[in-house]
N, C-alpha and C positions, 0 to 999 in steps of 0.2 A: 236654255230651259223656258223658252219663249212659247217652243212648238207647245207643251202639252194647257197652255191659257190660252194658247189662240184657238187652240179646238175644243177647250171647254165653252169658248166665249161665240165661238160658232152653233156649235150644238143649244146653246141657250138662245141665241136668234133661231134659227129651225126650230124650237118647240114654241116658241113666243109665237110663230107664225103659224105651227100648229093650233095652239091655243088661241089665236085669236079668228082661226076659219070655224073651231068648234064655238064661240060665242054666236059667230053669223050662225049656228047653225049646218055649218058644216062639216061632214065627219071626215078624216083621215083616216084610211082605211089601216093603217098600221097602229094604230092605239084602239082600233074596234073591240070591245071586251068580250066576245068571243072569237074574234079571228085572225087578230093579232101575233098570236104564235105561229101564224103561217112564214112572220117574218125572222122569225130565227130558227127556222125549220132544213132542216138538214135531207127533209126527201123533196125528192126532184119534183113531183105533182104539189108541193102544198108550193114550194119555191116559185113554181110555174105561173100559180093562182095570186101568189102576193104578186109577183111581177105584173100581172095581169090587169089588179086591181092598184096599182100604182102609174101604169100607164092610162090606164081609160079612165078613171074615179077620185085621182088624190088634189084635195085645194093645196093642198101644198108641195106640187111636185116639183115647181122651178127652188125652190126653197132647198129641197133637199138632194139635189140635182149639186146646187152652187157648195152644199155645204161635202159633199160626197166627193165630189172632182176634188177641191184643198185639201180633205180631209181620208183617204181612201180608209173605210173598216177593214178590220179582218174576216167579217162573217155578215152572212146575213143580207137580206136583199133588201135597196137601197136605191131609192130611185130608179125603181123598176127592172133592176139586175141586179145577179149575186154575182159576188166576186168570181168568179170563174166560167161567168157567164159573158158576151160583148155587147155593148148596149145597142139598144133594141131604141130603135124612133118612138115617141110615143102621140099616140093618134088623136087627130083635132076635134075636139066637141063637136058635135053638130050641134045648133041652136032648134 
């Protein structure tokens, strides 16, 4: 029975990381008021848009990747991939 508790604790850490970035003025794209639905969409074009936003603009990408690696989610876009995709490499930000 430890798995559900570990998953909830890990998800809590991810949400805390997203919140910390928001407090610093950095928006995680998955919680954007007008675009958040893309992360749960079954539409391939919307999934691609969500994936691109994760890989190029998410300040909490590493925390999300850590979470979903340990606790795979059955649906949605997590750390830039949809559960039916193969992982893509994150592009490095240029200063």
